[in-house]
mmCIF file as gemmi writes it, N, C-alpha and C atoms, coordinates in Angstrom:
data_model
loop_
_atom_site.group_PDB
_atom_site.id
_atom_site.type_symbol
_atom_site.label_atom_id
_atom_site.label_alt_id
_atom_site.label_comp_id
_atom_site.label_asym_id
_atom_site.label_entity_id
_atom_site.label_seq_id
_atom_site.pdbx_PDB_ins_code
_atom_site.Cartn_x
_atom_site.Cartn_y
_atom_site.Cartn_z
_atom_site.occupancy
_atom_site.B_iso_or_equiv
_atom_site.pdbx_formal_charge
_atom_site.auth_seq_id
_atom_site.auth_asym_id
_atom_site.pdbx_PDB_model_num
ATOM 1 N N . MET Axp A 1 ? -29.539 2.743 -9.023 1 0 ? 1 A 1
ATOM 2 C CA . MET Axp A 1 ? -29.273 1.455 -8.357 1 0 ? 1 A 1
ATOM 3 C C . MET Axp A 1 ? -30.258 1.289 -7.176 1 0 ? 1 A 1
ATOM 4 N N . PHE Axp A 2 ? -30.453 0.054 -6.94 1 0 ? 2 A 1
ATOM 5 C CA . PHE Axp A 2 ? -31.499 -0.285 -5.869 1 0 ? 2 A 1
ATOM 6 C C . PHE Axp A 2 ? -31.034 0.264 -4.476 1 0 ? 2 A 1
ATOM 7 N N . ILE Axp A 3 ? -29.788 0.445 -4.178 1 0 ? 3 A 1
ATOM 8 C CA . ILE Axp A 3 ? -29.512 0.948 -2.892 1 0 ? 3 A 1
ATOM 9 C C . ILE Axp A 3 ? -29.988 2.354 -2.68 1 0 ? 3 A 1
ATOM 10 N N . SER Axp A 4 ? -30.287 3.135 -3.694 1 0 ? 4 A 1
ATOM 11 C CA . SER Axp A 4 ? -30.772 4.506 -3.533 1 0 ? 4 A 1
ATOM 12 C C . SER Axp A 4 ? -32.195 4.442 -2.995 1 0 ? 4 A 1
ATOM 13 N N . LYS Axp A 5 ? -32.854 3.327 -3.099 1 0 ? 5 A 1
ATOM 14 C CA . LYS Axp A 5 ? -34.296 3.154 -2.573 1 0 ? 5 A 1
ATOM 15 C C . LYS Axp A 5 ? -34.351 2.922 -1.064 1 0 ? 5 A 1
ATOM 16 N N . LEU Axp A 6 ? -33.192 2.607 -0.455 1 0 ? 6 A 1
ATOM 17 C CA . LEU Axp A 6 ? -33.114 2.267 0.901 1 0 ? 6 A 1
ATOM 18 C C . LEU Axp A 6 ? -33.171 3.557 1.821 1 0 ? 6 A 1
ATOM 19 N N . GLU Axp A 7 ? -33.65 3.377 2.98 1 0 ? 7 A 1
ATOM 20 C CA . GLU Axp A 7 ? -33.599 4.413 4.02 1 0 ? 7 A 1
ATOM 21 C C . GLU Axp A 7 ? -32.274 4.449 4.745 1 0 ? 7 A 1
ATOM 22 N N . PRO Axp A 8 ? -31.835 5.554 5.242 1 0 ? 8 A 1
ATOM 23 C CA . PRO Axp A 8 ? -30.525 5.644 5.86 1 0 ? 8 A 1
ATOM 24 C C . PRO Axp A 8 ? -30.263 4.587 6.93 1 0 ? 8 A 1
ATOM 25 N N . GLU Axp A 9 ? -31.348 4.14 7.683 1 0 ? 9 A 1
ATOM 26 C CA . GLU Axp A 9 ? -31.178 3.121 8.786 1 0 ? 9 A 1
ATOM 27 C C . GLU Axp A 9 ? -31.388 1.671 8.219 1 0 ? 9 A 1
ATOM 28 N N . ASP Axp A 10 ? -31.657 1.551 6.958 1 0 ? 10 A 1
ATOM 29 C CA . ASP Axp A 10 ? -31.836 0.192 6.364 1 0 ? 10 A 1
ATOM 30 C C . ASP Axp A 10 ? -30.466 -0.526 6.189 1 0 ? 10 A 1
ATOM 31 N N . SER Axp A 11 ? -30.469 -1.807 6.44 1 0 ? 11 A 1
ATOM 32 C CA . SER Axp A 11 ? -29.228 -2.585 6.349 1 0 ? 11 A 1
ATOM 33 C C . SER Axp A 11 ? -29.233 -3.393 5.105 1 0 ? 11 A 1
ATOM 34 N N . ILE Axp A 12 ? -28.083 -3.531 4.441 1 0 ? 12 A 1
ATOM 35 C CA . ILE Axp A 12 ? -27.858 -4.376 3.304 1 0 ? 12 A 1
ATOM 36 C C . ILE Axp A 12 ? -26.443 -5.105 3.305 1 0 ? 12 A 1
ATOM 37 N N . GLY Axp A 13 ? -26.475 -6.363 2.829 1 0 ? 13 A 1
ATOM 38 C CA . GLY Axp A 13 ? -25.287 -7.075 2.609 1 0 ? 13 A 1
ATOM 39 C C . GLY Axp A 13 ? -25.378 -7.65 1.322 1 0 ? 13 A 1
ATOM 40 N N . MET Axp A 14 ? -24.267 -8.181 0.777 1 0 ? 14 A 1
ATOM 41 C CA . MET Axp A 14 ? -24.336 -8.869 -0.571 1 0 ? 14 A 1
ATOM 42 C C . MET Axp A 14 ? -23.414 -10.018 -0.723 1 0 ? 14 A 1
ATOM 43 N N . THR Axp A 15 ? -23.984 -11.144 -1.171 1 0 ? 15 A 1
ATOM 44 C CA . THR Axp A 15 ? -23.215 -12.29 -1.529 1 0 ? 15 A 1
ATOM 45 C C . THR Axp A 15 ? -23.539 -12.591 -2.956 1 0 ? 15 A 1
ATOM 46 N N . THR Axp A 16 ? -22.637 -13.287 -3.663 1 0 ? 16 A 1
ATOM 47 C CA . THR Axp A 16 ? -22.8 -13.846 -5.029 1 0 ? 16 A 1
ATOM 48 C C . THR Axp A 16 ? -22.479 -15.241 -4.963 1 0 ? 16 A 1
ATOM 49 N N . PHE Axp A 17 ? -22.813 -15.915 -5.994 1 0 ? 17 A 1
ATOM 50 C CA . PHE Axp A 17 ? -22.395 -17.391 -6.078 1 0 ? 17 A 1
ATOM 51 C C . PHE Axp A 17 ? -22.296 -17.765 -7.534 1 0 ? 17 A 1
ATOM 52 N N . ASP Axp A 18 ? -21.321 -18.651 -7.647 1 0 ? 18 A 1
ATOM 53 C CA . ASP Axp A 18 ? -21.13 -19.286 -9.021 1 0 ? 18 A 1
ATOM 54 C C . ASP Axp A 18 ? -20.837 -20.778 -8.652 1 0 ? 18 A 1
ATOM 55 N N . GLY Axp A 19 ? -19.532 -21.229 -8.848 1 0 ? 19 A 1
ATOM 56 C CA . GLY Axp A 19 ? -19.343 -22.563 -8.277 1 0 ? 19 A 1
ATOM 57 C C . GLY Axp A 19 ? -19.208 -22.658 -6.819 1 0 ? 19 A 1
ATOM 58 N N . GLN Axp A 20 ? -19.197 -21.467 -6.198 1 0 ? 20 A 1
ATOM 59 C CA . GLN Axp A 20 ? -19.084 -21.273 -4.735 1 0 ? 20 A 1
ATOM 60 C C . GLN Axp A 20 ? -19.683 -19.974 -4.324 1 0 ? 20 A 1
ATOM 61 N N . ALA Axp A 21 ? -19.923 -19.794 -3.055 1 0 ? 21 A 1
ATOM 62 C CA . ALA Axp A 21 ? -20.479 -18.499 -2.505 1 0 ? 21 A 1
ATOM 63 C C . ALA Axp A 21 ? -19.256 -17.52 -2.326 1 0 ? 21 A 1
ATOM 64 N N . HIS Axp A 22 ? -19.557 -16.196 -2.542 1 0 ? 22 A 1
ATOM 65 C CA . HIS Axp A 22 ? -18.573 -15.213 -2.308 1 0 ? 22 A 1
ATOM 66 C C . HIS Axp A 22 ? -19.263 -13.994 -1.519 1 0 ? 22 A 1
ATOM 67 N N . LEU Axp A 23 ? -18.492 -13.543 -0.58 1 0 ? 23 A 1
ATOM 68 C CA . LEU Axp A 23 ? -19.019 -12.377 0.15 1 0 ? 23 A 1
ATOM 69 C C . LEU Axp A 23 ? -18.506 -11.087 -0.534 1 0 ? 23 A 1
ATOM 70 N N . ILE Axp A 24 ? -19.402 -10.267 -0.905 1 0 ? 24 A 1
ATOM 71 C CA . ILE Axp A 24 ? -19.159 -8.974 -1.531 1 0 ? 24 A 1
ATOM 72 C C . ILE Axp A 24 ? -19.015 -7.987 -0.421 1 0 ? 24 A 1
ATOM 73 N N . PHE Axp A 25 ? -19.977 -7.882 0.461 1 0 ? 25 A 1
ATOM 74 C CA . PHE Axp A 25 ? -19.725 -7.055 1.749 1 0 ? 25 A 1
ATOM 75 C C . PHE Axp A 25 ? -20.71 -7.522 2.77 1 0 ? 25 A 1
ATOM 76 N N . GLU Axp A 26 ? -20.282 -7.491 3.982 1 0 ? 26 A 1
ATOM 77 C CA . GLU Axp A 26 ? -21.209 -7.758 5.167 1 0 ? 26 A 1
ATOM 78 C C . GLU Axp A 26 ? -22.277 -6.723 5.343 1 0 ? 26 A 1
ATOM 79 N N . PRO Axp A 27 ? -23.353 -7.146 6.045 1 0 ? 27 A 1
ATOM 80 C CA . PRO Axp A 27 ? -24.402 -6.126 6.253 1 0 ? 27 A 1
ATOM 81 C C . PRO Axp A 27 ? -23.871 -4.793 6.811 1 0 ? 27 A 1
ATOM 82 N N . ILE Axp A 28 ? -24.431 -3.742 6.21 1 0 ? 28 A 1
ATOM 83 C CA . ILE Axp A 28 ? -23.938 -2.354 6.651 1 0 ? 28 A 1
ATOM 84 C C . ILE Axp A 28 ? -25.113 -1.473 6.551 1 0 ? 28 A 1
ATOM 85 N N . LEU Axp A 29 ? -25.166 -0.51 7.289 1 0 ? 29 A 1
ATOM 86 C CA . LEU Axp A 29 ? -26.298 0.552 7.193 1 0 ? 29 A 1
ATOM 87 C C . LEU Axp A 29 ? -26.094 1.341 5.947 1 0 ? 29 A 1
ATOM 88 N N . LYS Axp A 30 ? -27.27 1.794 5.22 1 0 ? 30 A 1
ATOM 89 C CA . LYS Axp A 30 ? -27.094 2.472 4.02 1 0 ? 30 A 1
ATOM 90 C C . LYS Axp A 30 ? -26.362 3.774 4.307 1 0 ? 30 A 1
ATOM 91 N N . LYS Axp A 31 ? -26.548 4.412 5.423 1 0 ? 31 A 1
ATOM 92 C CA . LYS Axp A 31 ? -25.952 5.691 5.659 1 0 ? 31 A 1
ATOM 93 C C . LYS Axp A 31 ? -24.306 5.59 5.783 1 0 ? 31 A 1
ATOM 94 N N . ASP Axp A 32 ? -23.894 4.278 5.919 1 0 ? 32 A 1
ATOM 95 C CA . ASP Axp A 32 ? -22.367 4.034 6.114 1 0 ? 32 A 1
ATOM 96 C C . ASP Axp A 32 ? -21.792 3.492 4.792 1 0 ? 32 A 1
ATOM 97 N N . ILE Axp A 33 ? -22.576 3.418 3.738 1 0 ? 33 A 1
ATOM 98 C CA . ILE Axp A 33 ? -22.066 2.855 2.466 1 0 ? 33 A 1
ATOM 99 C C . ILE Axp A 33 ? -21.156 3.892 1.816 1 0 ? 33 A 1
ATOM 100 N N . GLY Axp A 34 ? -19.933 3.493 1.543 1 0 ? 34 A 1
ATOM 101 C CA . GLY Axp A 34 ? -18.982 4.413 0.848 1 0 ? 34 A 1
ATOM 102 C C . GLY Axp A 34 ? -18.829 3.918 -0.574 1 0 ? 34 A 1
ATOM 103 N N . GLN Axp A 35 ? -17.889 4.673 -1.283 1 0 ? 35 A 1
ATOM 104 C CA . GLN Axp A 35 ? -17.703 4.368 -2.727 1 0 ? 35 A 1
ATOM 105 C C . GLN Axp A 35 ? -17.136 3.01 -2.942 1 0 ? 35 A 1
ATOM 106 N N . ASP Axp A 36 ? -16.367 2.408 -1.863 1 0 ? 36 A 1
ATOM 107 C CA . ASP Axp A 36 ? -15.759 1.067 -1.999 1 0 ? 36 A 1
ATOM 108 C C . ASP Axp A 36 ? -16.826 0.117 -2.246 1 0 ? 36 A 1
ATOM 109 N N . ILE Axp A 37 ? -18.04 0.223 -1.652 1 0 ? 37 A 1
ATOM 110 C CA . ILE Axp A 37 ? -19.123 -0.731 -1.819 1 0 ? 37 A 1
ATOM 111 C C . ILE Axp A 37 ? -19.672 -0.679 -3.281 1 0 ? 37 A 1
ATOM 112 N N . TYR Axp A 38 ? -19.804 0.527 -3.767 1 0 ? 38 A 1
ATOM 113 C CA . TYR Axp A 38 ? -20.378 0.719 -5.114 1 0 ? 38 A 1
ATOM 114 C C . TYR Axp A 38 ? -19.219 0.136 -6.101 1 0 ? 38 A 1
ATOM 115 N N . SER Axp A 39 ? -17.998 0.316 -5.796 1 0 ? 39 A 1
ATOM 116 C CA . SER Axp A 39 ? -16.962 -0.285 -6.761 1 0 ? 39 A 1
ATOM 117 C C . SER Axp A 39 ? -17.078 -1.893 -6.705 1 0 ? 39 A 1
ATOM 118 N N . ARG Axp A 40 ? -17.263 -2.38 -5.56 1 0 ? 40 A 1
ATOM 119 C CA . ARG Axp A 40 ? -17.377 -3.887 -5.463 1 0 ? 40 A 1
ATOM 120 C C . ARG Axp A 40 ? -18.586 -4.34 -6.302 1 0 ? 40 A 1
ATOM 121 N N . LEU Axp A 41 ? -19.811 -3.579 -6.203 1 0 ? 41 A 1
ATOM 122 C CA . LEU Axp A 41 ? -20.87 -4.003 -6.898 1 0 ? 41 A 1
ATOM 123 C C . LEU Axp A 41 ? -20.642 -3.914 -8.488 1 0 ? 41 A 1
ATOM 124 N N . ASP Axp A 42 ? -19.968 -2.807 -8.851 1 0 ? 42 A 1
ATOM 125 C CA . ASP Axp A 42 ? -19.626 -2.692 -10.278 1 0 ? 42 A 1
ATOM 126 C C . ASP Axp A 42 ? -18.726 -3.849 -10.857 1 0 ? 42 A 1
ATOM 127 N N . GLU Axp A 43 ? -17.999 -4.514 -9.971 1 0 ? 43 A 1
ATOM 128 C CA . GLU Axp A 43 ? -17.047 -5.474 -10.438 1 0 ? 43 A 1
ATOM 129 C C . GLU Axp A 43 ? -17.766 -6.937 -10.551 1 0 ? 43 A 1
ATOM 130 N N . ILE Axp A 44 ? -18.995 -7.016 -10.118 1 0 ? 44 A 1
ATOM 131 C CA . ILE Axp A 44 ? -19.749 -8.383 -10.192 1 0 ? 44 A 1
ATOM 132 C C . ILE Axp A 44 ? -19.975 -8.672 -11.565 1 0 ? 44 A 1
ATOM 133 N N . LYS Axp A 45 ? -19.503 -9.865 -11.979 1 0 ? 45 A 1
ATOM 134 C CA . LYS Axp A 45 ? -19.747 -10.423 -13.33 1 0 ? 45 A 1
ATOM 135 C C . LYS Axp A 45 ? -20.37 -11.758 -13.318 1 0 ? 45 A 1
ATOM 136 N N . ALA Axp A 46 ? -21.15 -12.11 -14.24 1 0 ? 46 A 1
ATOM 137 C CA . ALA Axp A 46 ? -21.718 -13.466 -14.426 1 0 ? 46 A 1
ATOM 138 C C . ALA Axp A 46 ? -20.729 -14.286 -15.086 1 0 ? 46 A 1
ATOM 139 N N . ASN Axp A 47 ? -20.498 -15.67 -14.6 1 0 ? 47 A 1
ATOM 140 C CA . ASN Axp A 47 ? -19.598 -16.45 -15.321 1 0 ? 47 A 1
ATOM 141 C C . ASN Axp A 47 ? -20.181 -17.768 -15.716 1 0 ? 47 A 1
ATOM 142 N N . GLY Axp A 48 ? -21.574 -17.964 -15.502 1 0 ? 48 A 1
ATOM 143 C CA . GLY Axp A 48 ? -22.205 -19.076 -16.043 1 0 ? 48 A 1
ATOM 144 C C . GLY Axp A 48 ? -22.408 -20.377 -15.14 1 0 ? 48 A 1
ATOM 145 N N . GLN Axp A 49 ? -21.696 -20.262 -14.012 1 0 ? 49 A 1
ATOM 146 C CA . GLN Axp A 49 ? -21.862 -21.374 -13.045 1 0 ? 49 A 1
ATOM 147 C C . GLN Axp A 49 ? -22.924 -20.964 -11.994 1 0 ? 49 A 1
ATOM 148 N N . ASN Axp A 50 ? -23.393 -21.992 -11.202 1 0 ? 50 A 1
ATOM 149 C CA . ASN Axp A 50 ? -24.501 -21.709 -10.321 1 0 ? 50 A 1
ATOM 150 C C . ASN Axp A 50 ? -24.431 -22.642 -9.145 1 0 ? 50 A 1
ATOM 151 N N . ASP Axp A 51 ? -24.166 -22.187 -8.026 1 0 ? 51 A 1
ATOM 152 C CA . ASP Axp A 51 ? -24.331 -22.897 -6.747 1 0 ? 51 A 1
ATOM 153 C C . ASP Axp A 51 ? -25.23 -22.06 -5.837 1 0 ? 51 A 1
ATOM 154 N N . LEU Axp A 52 ? -26.56 -22.006 -6.151 1 0 ? 52 A 1
ATOM 155 C CA . LEU Axp A 52 ? -27.396 -21.266 -5.487 1 0 ? 52 A 1
ATOM 156 C C . LEU Axp A 52 ? -27.465 -21.485 -4.002 1 0 ? 52 A 1
ATOM 157 N N . MET Axp A 53 ? -27.371 -22.798 -3.613 1 0 ? 53 A 1
ATOM 158 C CA . MET Axp A 53 ? -27.475 -23.14 -2.186 1 0 ? 53 A 1
ATOM 159 C C . MET Axp A 53 ? -26.336 -22.499 -1.412 1 0 ? 53 A 1
ATOM 160 N N . ALA Axp A 54 ? -25.172 -22.513 -2.048 1 0 ? 54 A 1
ATOM 161 C CA . ALA Axp A 54 ? -24.019 -21.921 -1.258 1 0 ? 54 A 1
ATOM 162 C C . ALA Axp A 54 ? -24.268 -20.418 -1.089 1 0 ? 54 A 1
ATOM 163 N N . GLY Axp A 55 ? -24.832 -19.824 -1.998 1 0 ? 55 A 1
ATOM 164 C CA . GLY Axp A 55 ? -25.144 -18.284 -1.927 1 0 ? 55 A 1
ATOM 165 C C . GLY Axp A 55 ? -26.167 -18.135 -0.783 1 0 ? 55 A 1
ATOM 166 N N . PHE Axp A 56 ? -27.231 -18.95 -0.725 1 0 ? 56 A 1
ATOM 167 C CA . PHE Axp A 56 ? -28.252 -18.814 0.33 1 0 ? 56 A 1
ATOM 168 C C . PHE Axp A 56 ? -27.69 -19.11 1.714 1 0 ? 56 A 1
ATOM 169 N N . GLU Axp A 57 ? -26.779 -20.099 1.773 1 0 ? 57 A 1
ATOM 170 C CA . GLU Axp A 57 ? -26.186 -20.522 3.081 1 0 ? 57 A 1
ATOM 171 C C . GLU Axp A 57 ? -25.279 -19.31 3.636 1 0 ? 57 A 1
ATOM 172 N N . LEU Axp A 58 ? -24.492 -18.79 2.729 1 0 ? 58 A 1
ATOM 173 C CA . LEU Axp A 58 ? -23.637 -17.631 3.18 1 0 ? 58 A 1
ATOM 174 C C . LEU Axp A 58 ? -24.517 -16.469 3.582 1 0 ? 58 A 1
ATOM 175 N N . SER Axp A 59 ? -25.547 -16.133 2.85 1 0 ? 59 A 1
ATOM 176 C CA . SER Axp A 59 ? -26.406 -15.099 3.23 1 0 ? 59 A 1
ATOM 177 C C . SER Axp A 59 ? -27.094 -15.289 4.546 1 0 ? 59 A 1
ATOM 178 N N . LYS Axp A 60 ? -27.64 -16.55 4.774 1 0 ? 60 A 1
ATOM 179 C CA . LYS Axp A 60 ? -28.27 -16.906 6.006 1 0 ? 60 A 1
ATOM 180 C C . LYS Axp A 60 ? -27.251 -16.694 7.244 1 0 ? 60 A 1
ATOM 181 N N . LYS Axp A 61 ? -26.097 -17.15 7.017 1 0 ? 61 A 1
ATOM 182 C CA . LYS Axp A 61 ? -25.011 -17.07 8.143 1 0 ? 61 A 1
ATOM 183 C C . LYS Axp A 61 ? -24.846 -15.564 8.485 1 0 ? 61 A 1
ATOM 184 N N . LEU Axp A 62 ? -24.767 -14.704 7.516 1 0 ? 62 A 1
ATOM 185 C CA . LEU Axp A 62 ? -24.571 -13.232 7.744 1 0 ? 62 A 1
ATOM 186 C C . LEU Axp A 62 ? -25.743 -12.661 8.418 1 0 ? 62 A 1
ATOM 187 N N . LEU Axp A 63 ? -27.021 -13.021 8.025 1 0 ? 63 A 1
ATOM 188 C CA . LEU Axp A 63 ? -28.148 -12.465 8.581 1 0 ? 63 A 1
ATOM 189 C C . LEU Axp A 63 ? -28.293 -12.89 10.095 1 0 ? 63 A 1
ATOM 190 N N . LEU Axp A 64 ? -28.03 -14.14 10.351 1 0 ? 64 A 1
ATOM 191 C CA . LEU Axp A 64 ? -28.069 -14.617 11.729 1 0 ? 64 A 1
ATOM 192 C C . LEU Axp A 64 ? -26.961 -13.974 12.602 1 0 ? 64 A 1
ATOM 193 N N . LYS Axp A 65 ? -25.823 -13.705 12.041 1 0 ? 65 A 1
ATOM 194 C CA . LYS Axp A 65 ? -24.637 -13.003 12.818 1 0 ? 65 A 1
ATOM 195 C C . LYS Axp A 65 ? -25.088 -11.714 13.126 1 0 ? 65 A 1
ATOM 196 N N . GLN Axp A 66 ? -25.8 -10.943 12.223 1 0 ? 66 A 1
ATOM 197 C CA . GLN Axp A 66 ? -26.258 -9.537 12.411 1 0 ? 66 A 1
ATOM 198 C C . GLN Axp A 66 ? -27.346 -9.528 13.47 1 0 ? 66 A 1
ATOM 199 N N . ARG Axp A 67 ? -28.172 -10.485 13.517 1 0 ? 67 A 1
ATOM 200 C CA . ARG Axp A 67 ? -29.361 -10.553 14.447 1 0 ? 67 A 1
ATOM 201 C C . ARG Axp A 67 ? -28.967 -10.733 15.862 1 0 ? 67 A 1
ATOM 202 N N . ASN Axp A 68 ? -27.747 -11.396 16.083 1 0 ? 68 A 1
ATOM 203 C CA . ASN Axp A 68 ? -27.294 -11.688 17.412 1 0 ? 68 A 1
ATOM 204 C C . ASN Axp A 68 ? -26.572 -10.512 18.051 1 0 ? 68 A 1
């Protein structure tokens, strides 16, 4: 999985989008990732809808929140 490529101090968060944006998990340091995060990633399924802008907007909001 791509998370294994991160360094311990790297940060990652995840959003998905279909008809709307969904928060999978807020930004977290790789060293703090637990099994619950991997379980959430395993549950992501495609359903055919696409609201790309909502996904970008939610991701942007989370990045700006982390930066402050």
